[in-house]
N, C-alpha and C positions, 0 to 999 in steps of 0.2 A: 711738647710735640708741635712742630710747625703746622700751619694751616695746610700746606701742600701734602704733608705726611698723613694728616687726618683724612684728607680727600682720597688719597690712594687706598687707605684702609677701607673706607666706605665703599669704594669702587670694587675692591676685591670681594668684600662681603656680599655685595649685590650680585656679582657674577656667580659666586658660589651658591647663593639662594636660587638664582635662576636655573643653574645647572641641576640642582637637586630637584627642583620642581619639574624638570623635564624628564627625570628618570622614572620610568614606569614601575609601579609597585607590583610585586608578585601577588597575583590574585589568590584569595582563599579557595580551597578546594570546594567546588560546588557540584550538585547532582545533575541529573539529566532532565531536560525539558520534555515532558510527556504531552504530546499534542494528539488530537484526534477529532472525530466527528460522530454525531449520533444520527442514525437514519432509521426510518420505519421499515416495515416489511415489504414496502413497494420501492424502497431505495430513496425515498424523498427525505430531504433534510428536516430535522426536528429542531426548531428554534425555541428557546426558552426552556429546554429540558434541564433538569437538575442532575449534575454528574458528581458522583462521590468516588474518591480515591482512597483505597485501603492499602497502605504500604507498611506491613509489619503487624504482628499480632497485638502489640501494645500501643501502637501509634493511633492517635485520634484521626478519624477520616477527614479528608480535606474536601471542600465543596467548590464547584464551579458551575457556571450557567452557560449553556450553548448560545451562541449569537449567530451572526450571518453564516449561512451554509451549514448550520448545526455544529460549528466548530467550538472546541474548548481547548484549554491549555493548563497544565500544572507545571510550574517551574520548579527546579531544584528537587527532583525526585531521586531518592537514593537507589543505587543499583540493586537489582533483585526481582523477585516475583511479586507483582502487585495485582489487585483486583479493581476493576473500574465498573461501577454500576450507574445506570441512567434510568430516570423516570420522568414522565411528562403527563400532563392532563390528557385523558382520553387514550392512554396507552398502557399496556402491561409493562412492568419494569424489565430491563434487560441488563446483562452483565457480560464481561469478558475478562480474561486474565492475560497479563502482558509480562514478559521478561524484560526488564529495563537494563540495558547495558551501561557500562561506564562510558557513555558517549555524549555528544552535545545534545542530541534529541532523538526521540523515537515516536512513531505514529501508531495509532490504534483506531479501530472502528467498533462502535457499540450499536447493535441492532435491537430495536424495541418494536413490539407488535401493537398496532393500533387496535383498540377495542371495537367490537362490532355490536350492532343492535338488531333486535327484532321488533317491528312496530306494525300497527294496523288497527283494526276495529273488530270487536267481538259483537256478534249479532245473533239474535234468535228470531227466526222468521222475519228477517229484514229490519228488526228493531234493535238498536244499539243497547247493550247491557252493561251497566256500570257495576263496579265492585267485584268483577271476576279476578281471581288470583291465578297468575301464570308462573309456573316454575320451569325454568329452562336448564337443561344439562347437555353438555356436549356428548356426542356419541363416543368420544375418546375418553370420557370420564371427567372428573374434576368437580369443582364446587357447583352448587345449584344457585342460579341467579333468579330473583323474584321480581315480578312487576304486577301492576294492578290496572284494571281498566277504569277510566274515569267517565266524564260526561260524554254521552253519545257512544260509549263503548270503546273509546280510543285508549290504546295501551302502547307502552314502550318498555322493553326489557333490555337493559344495557350491560356493559361490562363483560361481553361474551368474546370468546375466541372465534376466529373465522371458521366457518364450516358447518356441517349438519348438526342439528340439535333435536332432542326430543323435548316437547313442551306439553306439560299437563295443565289443563284449564279446569278450575273448579269454581263454583259460585257459592257465596255465603248463604246461610239459611234464609236471610231476609231479602234475597235478590228477587225483585218483582218487576213485572212488565207494566206497560201503560194501562192494561185492562184490570190491574189489581191482582192477577194471578201470580203465583210463585213459579220460579223456574229453577231446575236442577241442572240438567244437561251437562254431565261431565264428559270430557273429551281428552284424548291423548293423541298428539300429532307430530309430524316431522316439520322442521323449519331449517332453512339455510341462513345462518347469520352472516352478515357482511358489513363492511365499513360503510358508514353513511346510511345504511338501512334501506329497505324497500318496503313500502306500505303494502299490506295485504288485508284481506277480509277473512275472518274466521267465522263461519256459520256453524253455530252449535247444533247438534243433532236434535231434530224435532221430537223423536221418541214417542212415548205414550203419555197420556194425560189422565189425571185422577180428579174426580169431582166428589168431594167427601162432605156429607151432610151429618151434622151432629147437634145435639141440644146444648150448645155452648161448651166452654172448657177449652181443651186443646187436643191435638192429635199428634202422636209420634209415628213416624214412618221409618221402617227399616227395610232395606232392599239391596240389590246388587250394585256395585260400583258407585255407591253414594253413601256418604256418612249418615248416621242416624240423625234425623231432623225432627224438631217439634214445632208445630204451627198452632197459633190461636185459631179458634173457629167460632163464628157467631151463629146463633140460632136463626134459621131461615135464610142464611146466606152461605151457600156451599163453598167449601175451601177448594180452590182450584190450583193444582200443581201440574206443571208441564215440563216436558223434556226428561221424563223418567226412562231409564234403560229397561229393556225387556227383562222379565224374570219374575221370581217369587217375592212377594212383599208381605210384611206383617204390619198392620195398623193397630195402634193402641189408642183408645179414646180415654182421656182423663176428664171425668165429669167434674163440674164445679163443686159437688159434694164430696169429692175424693174417691169415688168409685171408678173402677177401670173395666173396660171391656175390650176384647181383642178380636180382630178379623184378619183372616189370611186370604190372599187372592193372587192370581197370576196375571201379570200385565203383558199384553202382546207387544210386538215391535212398534206399532203405531195405533192411533185411535184413542178414544176416551172411554174410561170405565167409571161408572157411578158406584159409589159405596156409601151406604147410609147406616149410621148407628141409631138404634131405636131410642125414642124418647123415654126417659125414666118414668116409671109409674108412681 
């Protein structure tokens, strides 16, 4: 084959290769792009939320993260009914269901509710009380969320839905004030939980006080609205208990030698009652 013939063949081959390269390939069948946004209960964008897509009972969920303006995208989603769930720190999870058409894209919106808090200070006669247990439940029902008061009586109960709550406050048996007296003071009150919180002061009811004298050992107290409590008592140093609800009480003295003696009394709404167990002969 002459040189000119070979050149013509190479030129034809090059032209055919170029023509083939320019022919578009038929794309494989692809699903729909599912795009959307995650917003909170005030309509604000939630950036950094985790979004999960459930498309089909047997399919593994797909995960994405919201970015600017709370936007997310799942490419290549098969047509049909799917569920989209969103979660974020400081929010309750939210979800929505979407019917995905055989189209290029579809939009959806997922709303999640920001959690609320109740915070403030627990006090008894202007003194902060640490160790108080707070149990909050929405008036609409649901789970009970628990918090505790710390130094200076400061507390915070989080993870709440927005709106009115009932909050029960109880103190542990070893809760004491600066003067060494024990304090009971149970209380049940209403709170309005809100995002960001609003500090409040909870003043425990002063109630009545007991001054119990006994020759050592310990004293168990049973009364209304307060769990049975047992306190140590020193000879010559009265056991002082404050914040007791009004009503009938039973006091049991457990002597160091194992003997027991019982006393019943009625506490008024306020004031101090002295109770003395006799010294063993």
